[in-house]
C-alpha positions in Angstrom: -32.7 -19.7 -14.6 -35.6 -19.2 -15.6 -38.6 -16.9 -14.8 -42.1 -18.2 -15.1 -45.6 -16.2 -15.0 -47.2 -18.4 -12.7 -44.5 -18.8 -9.8 -45.1 -16.9 -6.5 -44.1 -13.5 -5.9 -41.2 -15.2 -3.1 -40.2 -17.5 -5.9 -39.6 -14.4 -8.1 -38.2 -12.6 -5.6 -35.7 -14.6 -4.3 -34.4 -15.0 -8.0 -33.6 -11.8 -8.8 -31.7 -11.2 -5.6 -29.5 -14.0 -7.1 -29.4 -12.5 -10.0 -28.5 -8.9 -8.5 -25.8 -11.0 -6.5 -24.6 -12.2 -9.5 -23.8 -8.7 -11.1 -22.6 -7.4 -8.2 -19.9 -10.3 -8.5 -19.4 -9.6 -11.8 -19.2 -5.8 -11.5 -16.7 -6.5 -9.0 -14.6 -8.5 -11.2 -14.9 -6.2 -14.3 -13.3 -3.5 -11.6 -10.5 -5.6 -10.0 -9.6 -6.4 -14.0 -9.3 -2.7 -15.1 -7.5 -1.9 -12.1 -5.1 -4.4 -12.9 -4.4 -3.7 -16.4 -4.9 0.0 -15.9 -1.6 -0.5 -13.3 -0.1 -2.8 -15.6 0.4 -5.6 -13.2 0.6 -8.0 -16.0 4.0 -7.5 -16.3 5.4 -9.6 -13.6 9.1 -9.3 -14.8 8.6 -4.8 -15.0 7.3 -5.1 -11.1 9.6 -7.6 -10.7 12.5 -5.3 -11.2 10.7 -2.4 -9.6 10.5 -4.3 -6.7 14.5 -4.9 -6.8 14.8 -1.6 -7.2 13.7 -1.0 -3.9 15.2 -1.1 -0.2 14.2 -3.9 2.4 12.0 -1.0 4.0 11.0 0.4 0.8 9.4 -3.2 -0.6 8.0 -3.4 3.4 6.3 -0.9 3.0 5.0 -0.9 -0.4 3.6 -4.3 0.7 2.0 -3.1 3.6 0.5 -0.3 1.7 -1.0 -2.4 -1.2 -4.3 -2.1 -0.3 -4.2 1.9 -0.4 -3.7 1.4 -4.0 -7.0 0.8 -5.2 -8.4 4.1 -3.9 -5.6 6.8 -5.3 -3.8 6.5 -8.6 -0.4 4.9 -9.0 1.7 8.3 -9.1 0.2 9.3 -5.8 1.2 5.7 -4.5 4.2 5.9 -5.0 4.6 9.9 -3.8 3.0 8.3 -0.5 5.4 6.0 0.1 8.3 8.1 -1.0 7.0 10.5 1.7 6.3 7.6 4.4 10.0 6.6 3.9 10.9 10.2 4.5 9.2 10.8 7.3 10.8 7.4 8.8 14.1 8.8 8.3 13.7 12.2 10.0 12.2 10.5 12.6 15.1 8.5 13.0 17.6 11.1 13.0 14.6 13.0 15.3 15.7 10.2 17.5 19.3 10.6 17.1 19.1 14.2 17.9 17.2 13.7 21.3 19.7 10.8 21.9 22.5 13.3 21.7 21.1 16.1 23.5 20.0 13.4 26.5 23.9 13.0 26.4 24.7 16.9 26.7 26.2 17.3 23.4 25.9 20.8 22.2 28.1 21.0 19.1 27.4 18.3 16.0 32.0 17.6 16.9 31.1 16.2 20.1 27.6 14.1 18.6 30.4 13.1 15.7 33.3 11.6 18.9 30.3 10.2 21.1 29.2 8.2 17.8 32.7 7.1 17.4 33.3 5.8 20.5 29.7 4.4 20.8 30.6 2.3 17.1 33.9 0.8 19.3 
């Protein structure tokens, strides 16, 4: 693209806008490239090995929270995933306890007997 002295101001402004848009795209590309390098996302085998170590629930949660990775660093993201998994486990435990209370069970031994009966 050439800027000439004899071109009208509207055309010059339009060319400047095109250059600004192009520069924004280049800046975004650089930011994404730095993100991938910073998070060591180029080592696919290491990422797959980490992914295999996770349970299915952890993988689902990790993939669900992937867009958040852009805004926090890797350790914070891993901690967030761990906290969300712990929250999920606590919610399941609370639901189980509420079920037992709903059945009128007041002791853990009664709850164990209820669970064994429920499995059969």
